[in-house]
PDB file of N, CA, C and O in Angstrom:
ATOM      1  N   UNK A   1      -2.084  -2.586  20.911  1.00  0.00           N
ATOM      2  CA  UNK A   1      -3.038  -2.053  19.775  1.00  0.00           C
ATOM      3  C   UNK A   1      -3.365  -2.668  18.868  1.00  0.00           C
ATOM      4  O   UNK A   1      -2.417  -3.223  18.311  1.00  0.00           O
ATOM      5  N   UNK A   2      -4.820  -2.932  18.204  1.00  0.00           N
ATOM      6  CA  UNK A   2      -4.863  -3.596  17.310  1.00  0.00           C
ATOM      7  C   UNK A   2      -4.762  -2.591  15.948  1.00  0.00           C
ATOM      8  O   UNK A   2      -4.906  -1.369  15.917  1.00  0.00           O
ATOM      9  N   UNK A   3      -4.393  -3.754  14.549  1.00  0.00           N
ATOM     10  CA  UNK A   3      -4.309  -2.551  13.457  1.00  0.00           C
ATOM     11  C   UNK A   3      -5.721  -2.138  12.921  1.00  0.00           C
ATOM     12  O   UNK A   3      -6.787  -2.597  13.332  1.00  0.00           O
ATOM     13  N   UNK A   4      -5.542  -1.099  11.835  1.00  0.00           N
ATOM     14  CA  UNK A   4      -6.755  -0.515  11.517  1.00  0.00           C
ATOM     15  C   UNK A   4      -6.482  -0.613   9.735  1.00  0.00           C
ATOM     16  O   UNK A   4      -5.390  -0.288   9.269  1.00  0.00           O
ATOM     17  N   UNK A   5      -7.529  -1.059   8.927  1.00  0.00           N
ATOM     18  CA  UNK A   5      -7.354  -0.795   7.870  1.00  0.00           C
ATOM     19  C   UNK A   5      -7.160   0.376   7.196  1.00  0.00           C
ATOM     20  O   UNK A   5      -8.086   1.128   7.501  1.00  0.00           O
ATOM     21  N   UNK A   6      -6.114   1.108   6.126  1.00  0.00           N
ATOM     22  CA  UNK A   6      -6.007   2.256   6.008  1.00  0.00           C
ATOM     23  C   UNK A   6      -7.386   3.055   5.160  1.00  0.00           C
ATOM     24  O   UNK A   6      -8.070   2.673   4.211  1.00  0.00           O
ATOM     25  N   UNK A   7      -7.409   4.052   5.813  1.00  0.00           N
ATOM     26  CA  UNK A   7      -8.695   4.602   4.743  1.00  0.00           C
ATOM     27  C   UNK A   7      -8.045   5.830   3.871  1.00  0.00           C
ATOM     28  O   UNK A   7      -7.668   6.981   4.089  1.00  0.00           O
ATOM     29  N   UNK A   8      -8.146   4.762   2.550  1.00  0.00           N
ATOM     30  CA  UNK A   8      -7.796   5.694   1.214  1.00  0.00           C
ATOM     31  C   UNK A   8      -9.236   6.279   0.289  1.00  0.00           C
ATOM     32  O   UNK A   8     -10.342   5.781   0.074  1.00  0.00           O
ATOM     33  N   UNK A   9      -8.545   7.646  -0.127  1.00  0.00           N
ATOM     34  CA  UNK A   9      -9.918   8.262  -0.546  1.00  0.00           C
ATOM     35  C   UNK A   9      -9.936   8.617  -1.905  1.00  0.00           C
ATOM     36  O   UNK A   9      -9.231   7.964  -2.675  1.00  0.00           O
ATOM     37  N   UNK A  10     -10.507   9.383  -2.258  1.00  0.00           N
ATOM     38  CA  UNK A  10     -10.417   9.601  -4.307  1.00  0.00           C
ATOM     39  C   UNK A  10      -9.261  10.268  -4.216  1.00  0.00           C
ATOM     40  O   UNK A  10      -8.681  10.910  -3.340  1.00  0.00           O
ATOM     41  N   UNK A  11      -8.997   9.866  -5.694  1.00  0.00           N
ATOM     42  CA  UNK A  11      -7.252  10.204  -6.372  1.00  0.00           C
ATOM     43  C   UNK A  11      -6.567   9.411  -6.401  1.00  0.00           C
ATOM     44  O   UNK A  11      -5.859   9.343  -7.406  1.00  0.00           O
ATOM     45  N   UNK A  12      -6.371   8.211  -5.149  1.00  0.00           N
ATOM     46  CA  UNK A  12      -5.531   7.104  -4.808  1.00  0.00           C
ATOM     47  C   UNK A  12      -5.704   5.699  -5.098  1.00  0.00           C
ATOM     48  O   UNK A  12      -6.830   5.201  -5.122  1.00  0.00           O
ATOM     49  N   UNK A  13      -4.739   5.085  -5.300  1.00  0.00           N
ATOM     50  CA  UNK A  13      -4.541   4.176  -5.547  1.00  0.00           C
ATOM     51  C   UNK A  13      -4.127   3.020  -4.643  1.00  0.00           C
ATOM     52  O   UNK A  13      -3.344   3.527  -3.839  1.00  0.00           O
ATOM     53  N   UNK A  14      -4.265   1.629  -4.346  1.00  0.00           N
ATOM     54  CA  UNK A  14      -3.540   0.444  -3.681  1.00  0.00           C
ATOM     55  C   UNK A  14      -3.265  -0.491  -3.997  1.00  0.00           C
ATOM     56  O   UNK A  14      -4.014  -1.266  -4.591  1.00  0.00           O
ATOM     57  N   UNK A  15      -1.899  -0.739  -3.641  1.00  0.00           N
ATOM     58  CA  UNK A  15      -1.603  -2.261  -3.604  1.00  0.00           C
ATOM     59  C   UNK A  15      -1.065  -2.626  -2.534  1.00  0.00           C
ATOM     60  O   UNK A  15      -0.224  -1.970  -1.920  1.00  0.00           O
ATOM     61  N   UNK A  16      -1.623  -3.999  -2.130  1.00  0.00           N
ATOM     62  CA  UNK A  16      -1.619  -4.712  -1.298  1.00  0.00           C
ATOM     63  C   UNK A  16      -0.339  -6.130  -1.346  1.00  0.00           C
ATOM     64  O   UNK A  16      -0.434  -6.999  -2.213  1.00  0.00           O
ATOM     65  N   UNK A  17       0.550  -6.147  -0.518  1.00  0.00           N
ATOM     66  CA  UNK A  17       1.899  -7.150  -0.712  1.00  0.00           C
ATOM     67  C   UNK A  17       2.271  -7.625   0.481  1.00  0.00           C
ATOM     68  O   UNK A  17       2.070  -6.945   1.487  1.00  0.00           O
ATOM     69  N   UNK A  18       2.832  -8.784   0.552  1.00  0.00           N
ATOM     70  CA  UNK A  18       2.610  -9.190   1.789  1.00  0.00           C
ATOM     71  C   UNK A  18       4.199  -9.705   1.439  1.00  0.00           C
ATOM     72  O   UNK A  18       4.685 -10.220   0.432  1.00  0.00           O
ATOM     73  N   UNK A  19       4.740  -9.338   2.683  1.00  0.00           N
ATOM     74  CA  UNK A  19       6.621  -9.520   3.222  1.00  0.00           C
ATOM     75  C   UNK A  19       7.059 -10.332   3.721  1.00  0.00           C
ATOM     76  O   UNK A  19       6.244 -11.202   4.028  1.00  0.00           O
ATOM     77  N   UNK A  20       8.651 -10.624   4.156  1.00  0.00           N
ATOM     78  CA  UNK A  20       8.307 -11.407   5.231  1.00  0.00           C
ATOM     79  C   UNK A  20       8.659 -10.037   6.206  1.00  0.00           C
ATOM     80  O   UNK A  20       8.990  -8.956   5.720  1.00  0.00           O
ATOM     81  N   UNK A  21       8.513 -10.315   7.783  1.00  0.00           N
ATOM     82  CA  UNK A  21       8.407  -9.122   8.597  1.00  0.00           C
ATOM     83  C   UNK A  21       9.854  -8.283   8.880  1.00  0.00           C
ATOM     84  O   UNK A  21       9.929  -7.171   9.401  1.00  0.00           O
ATOM     85  N   UNK A  22      11.014  -9.137   8.384  1.00  0.00           N
ATOM     86  CA  UNK A  22      12.016  -8.637   8.716  1.00  0.00           C
ATOM     87  C   UNK A  22      12.351  -7.978   7.023  1.00  0.00           C
ATOM     88  O   UNK A  22      13.546  -7.796   6.792  1.00  0.00           O
ATOM     89  N   UNK A  23      11.446  -7.661   5.981  1.00  0.00           N
ATOM     90  CA  UNK A  23      12.025  -6.960   5.208  1.00  0.00           C
ATOM     91  C   UNK A  23      11.038  -5.656   5.658  1.00  0.00           C
ATOM     92  O   UNK A  23      11.751  -4.668   5.480  1.00  0.00           O
ATOM     93  N   UNK A  24      10.167  -5.363   5.990  1.00  0.00           N
ATOM     94  CA  UNK A  24       9.061  -4.534   6.171  1.00  0.00           C
ATOM     95  C   UNK A  24       9.931  -3.170   6.350  1.00  0.00           C
ATOM     96  O   UNK A  24       9.891  -2.495   5.321  1.00  0.00           O
ATOM     97  N   UNK A  25      10.599  -2.673   7.247  1.00  0.00           N
ATOM     98  CA  UNK A  25      11.607  -2.260   7.016  1.00  0.00           C
ATOM     99  C   UNK A  25      12.133  -1.084   6.133  1.00  0.00           C
ATOM    100  O   UNK A  25      11.907   0.102   5.894  1.00  0.00           O
ATOM    101  N   UNK A  26      13.193  -2.383   5.693  1.00  0.00           N
ATOM    102  CA  UNK A  26      13.645  -2.210   4.173  1.00  0.00           C
ATOM    103  C   UNK A  26      12.579  -1.526   3.444  1.00  0.00           C
ATOM    104  O   UNK A  26      12.625  -0.305   3.293  1.00  0.00           O
ATOM    105  N   UNK A  27      11.593  -2.260   2.967  1.00  0.00           N
ATOM    106  CA  UNK A  27      10.778  -1.980   2.042  1.00  0.00           C
ATOM    107  C   UNK A  27       9.948  -0.304   1.867  1.00  0.00           C
ATOM    108  O   UNK A  27       9.548   0.355   0.908  1.00  0.00           O
ATOM    109  N   UNK A  28       9.976  -0.139   3.158  1.00  0.00           N
ATOM    110  CA  UNK A  28       9.365   1.416   3.769  1.00  0.00           C
ATOM    111  C   UNK A  28      10.568   2.120   3.335  1.00  0.00           C
ATOM    112  O   UNK A  28      10.301   3.279   3.020  1.00  0.00           O
ATOM    113  N   UNK A  29      11.869   1.800   3.204  1.00  0.00           N
ATOM    114  CA  UNK A  29      12.995   3.014   3.068  1.00  0.00           C
ATOM    115  C   UNK A  29      13.224   3.140   1.877  1.00  0.00           C
ATOM    116  O   UNK A  29      13.770   4.185   1.524  1.00  0.00           O
ATOM    117  N   UNK A  30      12.855   2.034   0.778  1.00  0.00           N
ATOM    118  CA  UNK A  30      12.918   2.008  -0.643  1.00  0.00           C
ATOM    119  C   UNK A  30      11.926   3.079  -1.025  1.00  0.00           C
ATOM    120  O   UNK A  30      12.302   4.091  -1.615  1.00  0.00           O
ATOM    121  N   UNK A  31      10.060   2.774  -0.541  1.00  0.00           N
ATOM    122  CA  UNK A  31       9.356   3.659  -0.574  1.00  0.00           C
ATOM    123  C   UNK A  31       9.677   5.063   0.100  1.00  0.00           C
ATOM    124  O   UNK A  31       8.772   5.867  -0.125  1.00  0.00           O
ATOM    125  N   UNK A  32      10.258   5.353   0.529  1.00  0.00           N
ATOM    126  CA  UNK A  32      10.828   6.879   1.314  1.00  0.00           C
ATOM    127  C   UNK A  32      11.898   7.398   0.333  1.00  0.00           C
ATOM    128  O   UNK A  32      11.929   8.590   0.028  1.00  0.00           O
ATOM    129  N   UNK A  33      12.771   6.504  -0.161  1.00  0.00           N
ATOM    130  CA  UNK A  33      13.857   7.252  -1.142  1.00  0.00           C
ATOM    131  C   UNK A  33      12.813   7.283  -2.227  1.00  0.00           C
ATOM    132  O   UNK A  33      12.520   8.465  -2.045  1.00  0.00           O
ATOM    133  N   UNK A  34      12.182   6.991  -3.012  1.00  0.00           N
ATOM    134  CA  UNK A  34      11.310   7.583  -4.043  1.00  0.00           C
ATOM    135  C   UNK A  34      10.519   8.770  -4.155  1.00  0.00           C
ATOM    136  O   UNK A  34      10.002   9.169  -5.198  1.00  0.00           O
ATOM    137  N   UNK A  35      10.472   9.134  -3.407  1.00  0.00           N
ATOM    138  CA  UNK A  35       9.891  10.666  -3.060  1.00  0.00           C
ATOM    139  C   UNK A  35       8.576  10.975  -3.595  1.00  0.00           C
ATOM    140  O   UNK A  35       8.351  11.442  -4.712  1.00  0.00           O
ATOM    141  N   UNK A  36       7.691  10.660  -2.661  1.00  0.00           N
ATOM    142  CA  UNK A  36       6.225  10.998  -3.287  1.00  0.00           C
ATOM    143  C   UNK A  36       5.674   9.892  -3.863  1.00  0.00           C
ATOM    144  O   UNK A  36       4.481  10.085  -4.095  1.00  0.00           O
ATOM    145  N   UNK A  37       6.168   8.496  -4.283  1.00  0.00           N
ATOM    146  CA  UNK A  37       5.118   7.668  -4.842  1.00  0.00           C
ATOM    147  C   UNK A  37       4.485   7.246  -4.130  1.00  0.00           C
ATOM    148  O   UNK A  37       3.389   7.199  -4.688  1.00  0.00           O
ATOM    149  N   UNK A  38       4.381   6.800  -3.024  1.00  0.00           N
ATOM    150  CA  UNK A  38       3.240   6.015  -2.248  1.00  0.00           C
ATOM    151  C   UNK A  38       3.207   5.896  -0.816  1.00  0.00           C
ATOM    152  O   UNK A  38       4.314   5.556  -0.399  1.00  0.00           O
ATOM    153  N   UNK A  39       2.562   6.011  -0.128  1.00  0.00           N
ATOM    154  CA  UNK A  39       2.243   5.981   1.906  1.00  0.00           C
ATOM    155  C   UNK A  39       2.433   4.435   1.638  1.00  0.00           C
ATOM    156  O   UNK A  39       1.972   3.801   0.689  1.00  0.00           O
ATOM    157  N   UNK A  40       3.343   3.886   2.857  1.00  0.00           N
ATOM    158  CA  UNK A  40       2.788   2.285   3.049  1.00  0.00           C
ATOM    159  C   UNK A  40       2.484   2.150   4.601  1.00  0.00           C
ATOM    160  O   UNK A  40       3.159   2.757   5.433  1.00  0.00           O
ATOM    161  N   UNK A  41       1.470   1.350   4.927  1.00  0.00           N
ATOM    162  CA  UNK A  41       0.142   0.917   6.076  1.00  0.00           C
ATOM    163  C   UNK A  41       0.704  -0.169   5.811  1.00  0.00           C
ATOM    164  O   UNK A  41       0.742  -0.851   4.786  1.00  0.00           O
ATOM    165  N   UNK A  42       1.370  -0.342   7.344  1.00  0.00           N
ATOM    166  CA  UNK A  42       1.135  -1.721   7.853  1.00  0.00           C
ATOM    167  C   UNK A  42       0.515  -2.241   8.923  1.00  0.00           C
ATOM    168  O   UNK A  42       0.475  -1.872  10.097  1.00  0.00           O
ATOM    169  N   UNK A  43      -0.210  -3.623   8.062  1.00  0.00           N
ATOM    170  CA  UNK A  43      -1.478  -4.095   8.826  1.00  0.00           C
ATOM    171  C   UNK A  43      -1.232  -4.520  10.352  1.00  0.00           C
ATOM    172  O   UNK A  43      -1.438  -4.066  11.478  1.00  0.00           O
ATOM    173  N   UNK A  44      -0.602  -5.795   9.668  1.00  0.00           N
ATOM    174  CA  UNK A  44       0.004  -6.845  10.480  1.00  0.00           C
ATOM    175  C   UNK A  44       1.271  -7.533   9.880  1.00  0.00           C
ATOM    176  O   UNK A  44       1.307  -8.081   8.778  1.00  0.00           O
ATOM    177  N   UNK A  45       2.125  -7.442  10.611  1.00  0.00           N
ATOM    178  CA  UNK A  45       3.320  -8.322  10.658  1.00  0.00           C
ATOM    179  C   UNK A  45       3.724  -7.468   8.918  1.00  0.00           C
ATOM    180  O   UNK A  45       3.600  -6.269   8.665  1.00  0.00           O
ATOM    181  N   UNK A  46       4.259  -8.689   7.878  1.00  0.00           N
ATOM    182  CA  UNK A  46       4.678  -8.590   6.797  1.00  0.00           C
ATOM    183  C   UNK A  46       3.038  -8.308   6.252  1.00  0.00           C
ATOM    184  O   UNK A  46       2.722  -9.373   5.723  1.00  0.00           O
ATOM    185  N   UNK A  47       2.376  -7.767   6.195  1.00  0.00           N
ATOM    186  CA  UNK A  47       1.138  -7.178   5.466  1.00  0.00           C
ATOM    187  C   UNK A  47       0.691  -5.924   5.268  1.00  0.00           C
ATOM    188  O   UNK A  47       0.052  -5.362   6.157  1.00  0.00           O
ATOM    189  N   UNK A  48       0.956  -5.328   4.112  1.00  0.00           N
ATOM    190  CA  UNK A  48       1.849  -3.853   3.683  1.00  0.00           C
ATOM    191  C   UNK A  48       0.196  -3.558   2.934  1.00  0.00           C
ATOM    192  O   UNK A  48      -0.449  -4.582   2.709  1.00  0.00           O
ATOM    193  N   UNK A  49      -0.270  -2.600   2.672  1.00  0.00           N
ATOM    194  CA  UNK A  49      -0.785  -1.537   1.315  1.00  0.00           C
ATOM    195  C   UNK A  49       0.000  -0.248   1.443  1.00  0.00           C
ATOM    196  O   UNK A  49       0.278   0.467   2.405  1.00  0.00           O
ATOM    197  N   UNK A  50       0.257  -0.196   0.181  1.00  0.00           N
ATOM    198  CA  UNK A  50       0.746   0.959  -0.539  1.00  0.00           C
ATOM    199  C   UNK A  50      -0.264   1.813  -1.253  1.00  0.00           C
ATOM    200  O   UNK A  50      -1.129   1.212  -1.890  1.00  0.00           O
ATOM    201  N   UNK A  51      -0.282   3.127  -1.243  1.00  0.00           N
ATOM    202  CA  UNK A  51      -1.446   3.894  -1.426  1.00  0.00           C
ATOM    203  C   UNK A  51      -0.300   5.112  -2.037  1.00  0.00           C
ATOM    204  O   UNK A  51       0.612   5.703  -1.459  1.00  0.00           O
ATOM    205  N   UNK A  52      -0.788   5.179  -3.428  1.00  0.00           N
ATOM    206  CA  UNK A  52      -0.205   6.121  -3.956  1.00  0.00           C
ATOM    207  C   UNK A  52      -1.307   7.336  -4.871  1.00  0.00           C
ATOM    208  O   UNK A  52      -2.271   6.767  -5.383  1.00  0.00           O
ATOM    209  N   UNK A  53      -1.281   8.155  -4.999  1.00  0.00           N
ATOM    210  CA  UNK A  53      -2.042   9.134  -6.018  1.00  0.00           C
ATOM    211  C   UNK A  53      -2.172   8.546  -7.575  1.00  0.00           C
ATOM    212  O   UNK A  53      -1.161   8.263  -8.218  1.00  0.00           O
ATOM    213  N   UNK A  54      -3.529   8.389  -8.121  1.00  0.00           N
ATOM    214  CA  UNK A  54      -3.581   7.585  -9.304  1.00  0.00           C
ATOM    215  C   UNK A  54      -2.821   7.887  -9.973  1.00  0.00           C
ATOM    216  O   UNK A  54      -2.262   6.899 -10.449  1.00  0.00           O
ATOM    217  N   UNK A  55      -2.287   9.143 -10.457  1.00  0.00           N
ATOM    218  CA  UNK A  55      -1.312   9.483 -11.438  1.00  0.00           C
ATOM    219  C   UNK A  55       0.122   8.536 -11.298  1.00  0.00           C
ATOM    220  O   UNK A  55       0.805   8.241 -12.279  1.00  0.00           O
ATOM    221  N   UNK A  56       0.305   8.297 -10.491  1.00  0.00           N
ATOM    222  CA  UNK A  56       1.448   7.458  -9.983  1.00  0.00           C
ATOM    223  C   UNK A  56       1.259   5.711 -10.080  1.00  0.00           C
ATOM    224  O   UNK A  56       2.033   4.860  -9.642  1.00  0.00           O
ATOM    225  N   UNK A  57       0.190   5.548 -10.680  1.00  0.00           N
ATOM    226  CA  UNK A  57      -0.384   3.566 -10.666  1.00  0.00           C
ATOM    227  C   UNK A  57       0.374   3.294 -11.205  1.00  0.00           C
ATOM    228  O   UNK A  57       1.008   2.353 -10.728  1.00  0.00           O
ATOM    229  N   UNK A  58       0.747   3.713 -12.188  1.00  0.00           N
ATOM    230  CA  UNK A  58       1.891   2.777 -12.986  1.00  0.00           C
ATOM    231  C   UNK A  58       3.038   2.913 -12.685  1.00  0.00           C
ATOM    232  O   UNK A  58       3.590   1.951 -13.219  1.00  0.00           O
ATOM    233  N   UNK A  59       3.973   3.637 -12.035  1.00  0.00           N
ATOM    234  CA  UNK A  59       4.357   3.694 -11.065  1.00  0.00           C
ATOM    235  C   UNK A  59       4.917   2.376  -9.737  1.00  0.00           C
ATOM    236  O   UNK A  59       5.863   1.665  -9.396  1.00  0.00           O
ATOM    237  N   UNK A  60       3.768   2.692  -9.464  1.00  0.00           N
ATOM    238  CA  UNK A  60       3.586   1.733  -7.941  1.00  0.00           C
ATOM    239  C   UNK A  60       3.440   0.273  -8.654  1.00  0.00           C
ATOM    240  O   UNK A  60       4.056  -0.629  -8.084  1.00  0.00           O
ATOM    241  N   UNK A  61       2.781  -0.044  -9.707  1.00  0.00           N
ATOM    242  CA  UNK A  61       2.697  -1.473 -10.255  1.00  0.00           C
ATOM    243  C   UNK A  61       4.260  -1.700 -10.594  1.00  0.00           C
ATOM    244  O   UNK A  61       4.758  -2.807 -10.387  1.00  0.00           O
ATOM    245  N   UNK A  62       5.106  -0.527 -11.171  1.00  0.00           N
ATOM    246  CA  UNK A  62       6.580  -1.223 -11.290  1.00  0.00           C
ATOM    247  C   UNK A  62       7.187  -1.722 -10.076  1.00  0.00           C
ATOM    248  O   UNK A  62       7.750  -2.789  -9.833  1.00  0.00           O
ATOM    249  N   UNK A  63       6.962  -0.781  -9.424  1.00  0.00           N
ATOM    250  CA  UNK A  63       7.720  -0.981  -8.077  1.00  0.00           C
ATOM    251  C   UNK A  63       7.112  -2.459  -7.305  1.00  0.00           C
ATOM    252  O   UNK A  63       7.844  -3.317  -6.811  1.00  0.00           O
ATOM    253  N   UNK A  64       6.014  -2.494  -7.331  1.00  0.00           N
ATOM    254  CA  UNK A  64       5.647  -3.664  -6.847  1.00  0.00           C
ATOM    255  C   UNK A  64       5.989  -4.751  -7.845  1.00  0.00           C
ATOM    256  O   UNK A  64       6.395  -5.703  -7.180  1.00  0.00           O
ATOM    257  N   UNK A  65       6.008  -4.997  -8.913  1.00  0.00           N
ATOM    258  CA  UNK A  65       6.487  -6.321  -9.546  1.00  0.00           C
ATOM    259  C   UNK A  65       8.206  -6.381  -9.025  1.00  0.00           C
ATOM    260  O   UNK A  65       8.789  -7.394  -8.638  1.00  0.00           O
ATOM    261  N   UNK A  66       8.908  -4.707  -9.173  1.00  0.00           N
ATOM    262  CA  UNK A  66      10.691  -5.464  -8.646  1.00  0.00           C
ATOM    263  C   UNK A  66      10.059  -5.855  -7.023  1.00  0.00           C
ATOM    264  O   UNK A  66      10.150  -7.056  -6.769  1.00  0.00           O
ATOM    265  N   UNK A  67       9.722  -5.387  -6.417  1.00  0.00           N
ATOM    266  CA  UNK A  67       9.951  -5.844  -4.660  1.00  0.00           C
ATOM    267  C   UNK A  67       9.435  -7.035  -4.884  1.00  0.00           C
ATOM    268  O   UNK A  67      10.398  -7.706  -4.512  1.00  0.00           O
ATOM    269  N   UNK A  68       8.413  -8.031  -5.304  1.00  0.00           N
ATOM    270  CA  UNK A  68       7.736  -9.016  -5.244  1.00  0.00           C
ATOM    271  C   UNK A  68       9.335  -9.926  -6.789  1.00  0.00           C
ATOM    272  O   UNK A  68       9.480 -11.097  -7.139  1.00  0.00           O
ATOM    273  N   UNK A  69       9.743  -9.257  -7.008  1.00  0.00           N
ATOM    274  CA  UNK A  69      11.463 -10.025  -7.650  1.00  0.00           C
ATOM    275  C   UNK A  69      12.538 -10.133  -6.916  1.00  0.00           C
ATOM    276  O   UNK A  69      13.277 -11.093  -6.696  1.00  0.00           O
ATOM    277  N   UNK A  70      12.552  -8.656  -6.430  1.00  0.00           N
ATOM    278  CA  UNK A  70      13.996  -8.953  -5.293  1.00  0.00           C
ATOM    279  C   UNK A  70      13.661  -9.164  -3.979  1.00  0.00           C
ATOM    280  O   UNK A  70      14.600  -9.698  -3.388  1.00  0.00           O
ATOM    281  N   UNK A  71      12.647  -8.952  -3.236  1.00  0.00           N
ATOM    282  CA  UNK A  71      12.127  -9.182  -1.900  1.00  0.00           C
ATOM    283  C   UNK A  71      11.175 -10.590  -1.858  1.00  0.00           C
ATOM    284  O   UNK A  71      10.924 -11.035  -0.738  1.00  0.00           O
ATOM    285  N   UNK A  72      10.769 -11.128  -2.751  1.00  0.00           N
ATOM    286  CA  UNK A  72       9.927 -12.057  -2.888  1.00  0.00           C
ATOM    287  C   UNK A  72       8.544 -12.227  -1.891  1.00  0.00           C
ATOM    288  O   UNK A  72       7.950 -13.083  -1.236  1.00  0.00           O
ATOM    289  N   UNK A  73       8.442 -10.188  -2.411  1.00  0.00           N
ATOM    290  CA  UNK A  73       6.957 -10.495  -1.569  1.00  0.00           C
ATOM    291  C   UNK A  73       5.658 -10.939  -2.688  1.00  0.00           C
ATOM    292  O   UNK A  73       5.906 -11.026  -3.890  1.00  0.00           O
ATOM    293  N   UNK A  74       4.606 -11.140  -2.274  1.00  0.00           N
ATOM    294  CA  UNK A  74       3.464 -11.608  -3.172  1.00  0.00           C
ATOM    295  C   UNK A  74       2.625 -10.162  -2.945  1.00  0.00           C
ATOM    296  O   UNK A  74       2.695  -9.302  -2.067  1.00  0.00           O
ATOM    297  N   UNK A  75       1.911 -10.287  -3.990  1.00  0.00           N
ATOM    298  CA  UNK A  75       0.869  -9.305  -4.177  1.00  0.00           C
ATOM    299  C   UNK A  75      -0.644 -10.128  -3.739  1.00  0.00           C
ATOM    300  O   UNK A  75      -1.116 -11.233  -4.007  1.00  0.00           O
ATOM    301  N   UNK A  76      -1.130  -8.859  -2.867  1.00  0.00           N
ATOM    302  CA  UNK A  76      -2.400 -10.111  -2.356  1.00  0.00           C
ATOM    303  C   UNK A  76      -3.767  -8.999  -3.069  1.00  0.00           C
ATOM    304  O   UNK A  76      -4.113  -7.843  -2.826  1.00  0.00           O
ATOM    305  N   UNK A  77      -4.253 -10.067  -4.031  1.00  0.00           N
ATOM    306  CA  UNK A  77      -5.139  -9.247  -4.898  1.00  0.00           C
ATOM    307  C   UNK A  77      -6.641  -9.045  -4.158  1.00  0.00           C
ATOM    308  O   UNK A  77      -7.524  -8.321  -4.620  1.00  0.00           O
ATOM    309  N   UNK A  78      -6.745  -9.781  -2.994  1.00  0.00           N
ATOM    310  CA  UNK A  78      -8.158  -9.023  -2.497  1.00  0.00           C
ATOM    311  C   UNK A  78      -8.418  -7.437  -2.500  1.00  0.00           C
ATOM    312  O   UNK A  78      -7.617  -6.502  -2.474  1.00  0.00           O
ATOM    313  N   UNK A  79      -9.348  -7.456  -2.527  1.00  0.00           N
ATOM    314  CA  UNK A  79      -9.837  -5.469  -2.207  1.00  0.00           C
ATOM    315  C   UNK A  79      -9.670  -5.163  -0.624  1.00  0.00           C
ATOM    316  O   UNK A  79      -9.781  -5.733   0.462  1.00  0.00           O
ATOM    317  N   UNK A  80      -9.316  -3.834  -1.208  1.00  0.00           N
ATOM    318  CA  UNK A  80      -9.352  -3.181  -0.002  1.00  0.00           C
ATOM    319  C   UNK A  80     -10.427  -2.487   1.074  1.00  0.00           C
ATOM    320  O   UNK A  80     -10.753  -1.325   0.829  1.00  0.00           O
ATOM    321  N   UNK A  81     -10.820  -2.936   1.889  1.00  0.00           N
ATOM    322  CA  UNK A  81     -12.241  -2.344   2.286  1.00  0.00           C
ATOM    323  C   UNK A  81     -11.714  -1.232   3.378  1.00  0.00           C
ATOM    324  O   UNK A  81     -11.010  -1.351   4.381  1.00  0.00           O
ATOM    325  N   UNK A  82     -12.274  -0.239   2.834  1.00  0.00           N
ATOM    326  CA  UNK A  82     -11.875   0.985   2.847  1.00  0.00           C
ATOM    327  C   UNK A  82     -12.878   1.612   3.884  1.00  0.00           C
ATOM    328  O   UNK A  82     -12.448   2.559   4.543  1.00  0.00           O
ATOM    329  N   UNK A  83     -13.997   1.245   4.073  1.00  0.00           N
ATOM    330  CA  UNK A  83     -15.014   1.710   4.417  1.00  0.00           C
ATOM    331  C   UNK A  83     -15.817   2.973   3.926  1.00  0.00           C
ATOM    332  O   UNK A  83     -16.476   3.681   4.688  1.00  0.00           O
ATOM    333  N   UNK A  84     -15.725   3.124   2.923  1.00  0.00           N
ATOM    334  CA  UNK A  84     -15.909   4.256   1.465  1.00  0.00           C
ATOM    335  C   UNK A  84     -16.919   3.734   0.755  1.00  0.00           C
ATOM    336  O   UNK A  84     -16.639   2.719   0.118  1.00  0.00           O
ATOM    337  N   UNK A  85     -18.132   4.186   0.677  1.00  0.00           N
ATOM    338  CA  UNK A  85     -19.006   3.252  -0.392  1.00  0.00           C
ATOM    339  C   UNK A  85     -18.383   4.120  -1.573  1.00  0.00           C
ATOM    340  O   UNK A  85     -18.041   5.301  -1.627  1.00  0.00           O
ATOM    341  N   UNK A  86     -18.364   2.929  -2.631  1.00  0.00           N
ATOM    342  CA  UNK A  86     -18.058   3.307  -4.358  1.00  0.00           C
ATOM    343  C   UNK A  86     -16.878   4.709  -4.081  1.00  0.00           C
ATOM    344  O   UNK A  86     -17.202   5.554  -4.915  1.00  0.00           O
ATOM    345  N   UNK A  87     -15.768   5.203  -3.311  1.00  0.00           N
ATOM    346  CA  UNK A  87     -14.601   5.829  -3.280  1.00  0.00           C
ATOM    347  C   UNK A  87     -15.117   6.996  -2.695  1.00  0.00           C
ATOM    348  O   UNK A  87     -14.230   7.831  -2.521  1.00  0.00           O
ATOM    349  N   UNK A  88     -16.039   7.294  -2.393  1.00  0.00           N
ATOM    350  CA  UNK A  88     -16.414   8.406  -1.806  1.00  0.00           C
ATOM    351  C   UNK A  88     -15.756   8.708  -0.417  1.00  0.00           C
ATOM    352  O   UNK A  88     -15.461   7.877   0.442  1.00  0.00           O
ATOM    353  N   UNK A  89     -15.561  10.272  -0.366  1.00  0.00           N
ATOM    354  CA  UNK A  89     -15.081  10.476   0.674  1.00  0.00           C
ATOM    355  C   UNK A  89     -15.956  10.487   1.992  1.00  0.00           C
ATOM    356  O   UNK A  89     -17.185  10.438   1.941  1.00  0.00           O
ATOM    357  N   UNK A  90     -15.154  10.563   3.323  1.00  0.00           N
ATOM    358  CA  UNK A  90     -15.927  10.414   4.460  1.00  0.00           C
ATOM    359  C   UNK A  90     -16.717  11.794   4.885  1.00  0.00           C
ATOM    360  O   UNK A  90     -16.273  12.939   4.795  1.00  0.00           O
ATOM    361  N   UNK A  91     -17.784  11.454   5.287  1.00  0.00           N
ATOM    362  CA  UNK A  91     -19.019  12.568   5.531  1.00  0.00           C
ATOM    363  C   UNK A  91     -18.131  13.184   6.771  1.00  0.00           C
ATOM    364  O   UNK A  91     -17.628  12.580   7.718  1.00  0.00           O
ATOM    365  N   UNK A  92     -18.105  14.499   6.473  1.00  0.00           N
ATOM    366  CA  UNK A  92     -17.362  15.407   7.750  1.00  0.00           C
ATOM    367  C   UNK A  92     -18.320  15.051   9.063  1.00  0.00           C
ATOM    368  O   UNK A  92     -19.444  14.552   9.102  1.00  0.00           O
ATOM    369  N   UNK A  93     -17.171  15.638  10.434  1.00  0.00           N
ATOM    370  CA  UNK A  93     -17.855  14.887  11.295  1.00  0.00           C
ATOM    371  C   UNK A  93     -17.533  16.185  12.142  1.00  0.00           C
ATOM    372  O   UNK A  93     -17.919  16.274  13.308  1.00  0.00           O
TER     373      UNK A  93
END
């Protein structure tokens, strides 16, 4: 199965991080314990996208900062290609 870039729509922000593969499950557990802060999408290995509602962007940034400090995670600053044109949601099928 090949990886798929997550589709994230309006009202959401994303942050991309890279962690050691062995830390992926631990990171997902942390995010799940923070009740609704974000969803985690694994693209391959330790390359992850965290998506959160815009209203929780500051909390997400603080979380990513903590993950970088505690787990040695690295922010990936390249833009997420979601397949949407300028943030528009996909058209109905």
